[in-house]
C-alpha positions as CSV (number, residue, x, y, z in Angstrom):
1,M,30.1,-14.9,47.5
2,R,26.4,-14.4,48.0
3,A,26.8,-10.7,47.4
4,L,28.6,-11.4,44.2
5,F,25.8,-13.7,43.0
6,V,23.2,-11.0,43.8
7,L,25.2,-8.4,41.9
8,V,25.6,-10.7,38.9
9,A,21.9,-11.5,39.0
10,L,21.0,-7.8,39.3
11,A,23.2,-6.9,36.4
12,M,21.7,-9.6,34.2
13,G,18.2,-8.4,35.1
14,L,19.0,-4.9,34.1
15,T,20.6,-6.0,30.9
16,A,17.5,-8.1,30.1
17,A,15.3,-5.2,30.9
18,A,17.3,-2.9,28.7
19,G,17.2,-5.5,25.9
20,A,13.4,-5.8,26.3
21,L,13.0,-2.1,25.9
22,A,15.1,-2.1,22.8
23,D,13.1,-5.0,21.4
24,D,9.9,-3.2,22.1
25,E,11.0,-0.2,20.0
26,K,12.0,-2.3,17.0
27,P,8.6,-3.8,16.3
28,N,7.0,-0.4,16.6
29,R,9.4,1.0,14.0
30,I,8.8,-2.0,11.8
31,E,5.1,-1.7,12.2
32,R,5.1,2.0,11.3
33,G,7.1,1.2,8.2
34,A,4.7,-1.6,7.3
35,N,1.7,0.7,7.7
36,K,3.4,3.3,5.5
37,V,4.0,0.7,2.8
38,G,0.4,-0.5,3.1
39,K,-1.0,3.0,2.7
40,G,1.3,3.6,-0.3
41,I,0.1,0.4,-1.9
42,E,-3.5,1.4,-1.3
43,R,-3.0,4.8,-2.8
44,T,-1.3,3.4,-5.8
45,A,-4.0,0.8,-6.3
46,K,-6.7,3.5,-6.1
47,R,-4.8,5.8,-8.5
48,V,-4.3,2.9,-11.0
49,E,-8.0,2.0,-10.7
50,K,-9.1,5.5,-11.4
51,G,-6.8,5.7,-14.4
52,V,-8.0,2.4,-15.9
53,T,-11.6,3.4,-15.3
54,R,-11.0,6.8,-17.0
55,T,-9.3,5.1,-20.0
56,V,-12.1,2.5,-20.4
57,D,-14.7,5.2,-20.3
58,K,-12.9,7.3,-22.9
59,T,-12.4,4.2,-25.1
60,K,-16.2,3.4,-24.9
61,K,-17.1,6.9,-25.9
62,G,-14.7,6.8,-28.8
63,I,-16.1,3.5,-30.0
64,E,-19.7,4.8,-29.7
65,R,-18.7,7.9,-31.7
66,T,-17.1,5.7,-34.4
67,V,-20.1,3.5,-34.6
68,D,-22.5,6.5,-34.8
69,R,-20.4,8.0,-37.6
70,T,-20.2,4.7,-39.5
71,E,-24.0,4.2,-39.2
72,K,-24.6,7.8,-40.5
73,G,-22.2,7.1,-43.4
74,V,-23.9,3.9,-44.2
75,K,-27.4,5.5,-44.1
76,K,-26.2,8.2,-46.5
77,I,-24.8,5.7,-49.0
78,V,-27.9,3.5,-48.8
79,E,-30.3,6.4,-49.4
């Protein structure tokens, strides 16, 4: 009877150890996936920021050109 109890306890211990190893692998896989997603979000944010900055700069230059042309046109009409 005692031997049976020992065998059952040993089997349960091995099962728990195997389960603990499997549980250890899952968070690592999840963490790796989360890191990849985080890096992708950072890259996308940087790309969007660069695009917006580029668009704003081009728009400012366009407005400045339009203002300069308008001022020149007004000066010609006034003179």
